[in-house]
ZAMARGU-4260 file (C-alpha; in steps of 0.2 Angstrom, whole numbers, plus 5000, padded with zeros to 4 digits):
<rodrens>
0) 4875/5216/4629 | 4870/5203/4616 | 4880/5201/4600 | 4875/5191/4584 | 4892/5185/4577
5) 4905/5201/4580 | 4907/5208/4597 | 4907/5229/4594 | 4920/5234/4583 | 4931/5219/4583
10) 4943/5224/4569 | 4951/5238/4580 | 4949/5226/4595 | 4959/5214/4587 | 4974/5226/4582
15) 4972/5233/4598 | 4974/5217/4606 | 4987/5209/4597 | 4997/5226/4599 | 4995/5225/4619
20) 4999/5205/4619 | 5015/5211/4607 | 5019/5223/4622 | 5015/5210/4636 | 5001/5221/4643
25) 4988/5212/4652 | 4972/5210/4643 | 4956/5214/4651 | 4942/5200/4651 | 4932/5212/4638
30) 4947/5214/4627 | 4949/5194/4626 | 4930/5191/4624 | 4930/5204/4607 | 4944/5194/4603
35) 4935/5177/4604 | 4919/5187/4596 | 4931/5189/4581 | 4938/5173/4580 | 4920/5165/4581
40) 4914/5177/4569 | 4927/5174/4556 | 4924/5155/4558 | 4904/5158/4554 | 4894/5141/4550
45) 4910/5131/4557 | 4905/5137/4574 | 4891/5125/4573 | 4906/5110/4573 | 4907/5115/4591
50) 4888/5118/4597 | 4881/5122/4612 | 4884/5135/4624 | 4899/5139/4634 | 4902/5151/4648
55) 4915/5160/4653 | 4916/5168/4671 | 4930/5179/4674 | 4936/5183/4694 | 4945/5199/4696
60) 4947/5215/4688 | 4936/5217/4674 | 4927/5200/4676 | 4911/5195/4674 | 4901/5182/4665
65) 4898/5177/4647 | 4889/5164/4638 | 4893/5162/4619 | 4881/5150/4609 | 4890/5140/4595
70) 4874/5132/4588 | 4872/5148/4579 | 4885/5155/4565 | 4897/5165/4571 | 4891/5162/4589
75) 4880/5174/4596 | 4885/5181/4614 | 4876/5187/4629 | 4884/5195/4646 | 4875/5189/4658
80) 4874/5201/4672 | 4871/5205/4690 | 4855/5216/4688 | 4843/5215/4704 | 4830/5204/4703
85) 4839/5193/4689 | 4850/5185/4698 | 4842/5167/4698 | 4838/5168/4680 | 4855/5174/4677
90) 4863/5158/4687 | 4850/5148/4681 | 4856/5152/4662 | 4875/5151/4665 | 4872/5134/4673
95) 4863/5126/4658 | 4879/5129/4649 | 4887/5113/4642 | 4904/5120/4647 | 4908/5133/4660
100) 4927/5139/4662 | 4932/5148/4677 | 4946/5159/4678 | 4956/5173/4684 | 4956/5189/4673
105) 4976/5189/4675 | 4978/5173/4665 | 4962/5174/4655 | 4971/5180/4637 | 4981/5164/4637
110) 4966/5156/4634 | 4963/5166/4617 | 4981/5168/4613 | 4986/5150/4616 | 4971/5139/4616
115) 4980/5124/4620 | 4987/5131/4637 | 4970/5128/4645 | 4977/5110/4648 | 4992/5116/4657
120) 4981/5130/4668 | 4967/5116/4672 | 4983/5106/4678 | 4988/5121/4689 | 4970/5125/4695
125) 4970/5142/4687 | 4957/5138/4677 | 4944/5126/4680 | 4931/5118/4667 | 4914/5110/4671
130) 4905/5101/4659 | 4909/5094/4642 | 4927/5096/4640 | 4928/5089/4622 | 4920/5105/4618
135) 4935/5114/4624 | 4945/5104/4612 | 4935/5106/4597 | 4933/5125/4602 | 4953/5125/4601
140) 4954/5117/4584 | 4941/5128/4577 | 4952/5143/4585 | 4968/5134/4579 | 4960/5131/4560
145) 4958/5148/4557 | 4976/5153/4568 | 4978/5161/4583 | 4973/5178/4585 | 4990/5183/4582
150) 4991/5173/4567 | 4978/5180/4561 | 4983/5197/4564 | 5001/5193/4557 | 4994/5188/4542
155) 4985/5203/4539 | 4968/5195/4544
</rodrens>
């Protein structure tokens, strides 16, 4: 799965995320990735201020591995699968990311809905970060500059 800038039907997905979050429903990792995709897409060329590749490894139901290259305007996404015969290549691609974020599916949505939550989640061990942590701060600022997904939706964005 490769996306140039936008995840599939992000406007619909974003509305669905907002509704689910407001109802207290847990979001799937795919829904959270789609939400990040929309926010980065709206940021356009500003993603270059963060730059580099960020890997997300989500454990649990619906989990998987995704990489976003923020050196490209709006980010370029890829899903790192577990295809037979490509395990070494996929592990290498993920390991090459400047930042790798490991989280459980049940708390992954917190990173999208409240990017600053990563600090507390790191302290409790619910999120593990490897690599250049300064990129996380830059990513949170980038997301925050356009408002959280909740703010984007509330404003009709």
